[in-house]
C-alpha positions in Angstrom: 81.9 104.8 85.9 83.7 102.7 83.3 87.3 103.1 82.4 87.5 101.5 79.0 90.5 103.5 78.1 92.4 102.4 81.1 93.9 98.8 81.0 95.8 96.7 83.4 97.8 93.8 82.2 100.1 91.8 84.5 103.0 91.6 82.1 102.9 95.3 81.0 104.6 98.0 83.0 104.4 95.7 86.1 100.6 95.7 86.1 100.3 99.5 86.4 97.2 101.1 84.9 98.0 102.0 81.3 96.1 103.9 78.6 94.4 101.8 75.8 96.9 99.0 76.2 99.9 101.3 75.4 103.0 101.3 77.5 102.0 104.8 78.8 100.8 104.6 82.4 98.2 106.8 84.1 101.1 107.8 86.4 103.3 108.9 83.4 100.5 111.4 82.3 99.6 112.6 85.8 103.3 113.1 86.7 103.8 115.4 83.7 100.8 117.5 84.8 102.1 117.6 88.4 105.4 119.0 87.1 103.7 121.8 85.3 103.1 120.4 81.8 100.2 121.5 79.8 97.9 119.2 77.8 99.7 120.3 74.6 103.0 119.3 76.3 101.7 115.9 77.2 100.2 115.3 73.8 103.5 116.3 72.2 105.5 114.0 74.4 103.0 111.1 73.9 101.7 111.5 70.4 99.7 108.3 70.6 97.4 109.9 73.2 94.2 111.7 72.6 92.4 114.3 74.7 89.9 111.7 75.9 92.8 109.6 77.2 93.9 112.5 79.4 90.4 112.9 80.7 90.3 109.2 81.5 93.5 109.5 83.5 92.0 112.3 85.6 88.8 110.3 86.1 90.7 107.2 87.0 92.8 109.1 89.6 89.7 110.8 91.0 87.9 107.5 91.4 90.9 105.9 93.1 91.2 108.9 95.5 87.5 108.7 96.2 87.9 105.1 97.3 91.2 105.4 99.2 91.4 104.6 102.8 90.6 107.4 105.2 92.4 108.1 108.5 90.1 108.6 111.5 90.6 111.8 113.5 
């Protein structure tokens, strides 16, 4: 899976994953959803974003979760 909408630049937002080189991080978007925001709320707060950017954030987070360390039982 490619994440062409997700960029990581060492000098931007401390190297956090951002959306299309903007200063909006994947975390910024996901945190809004976690606090109960709707897609319309997020797009209103970040008018530079597109629906596809939000989907890319979810896909990026899902991929990171899939590859995260697992604790043995």
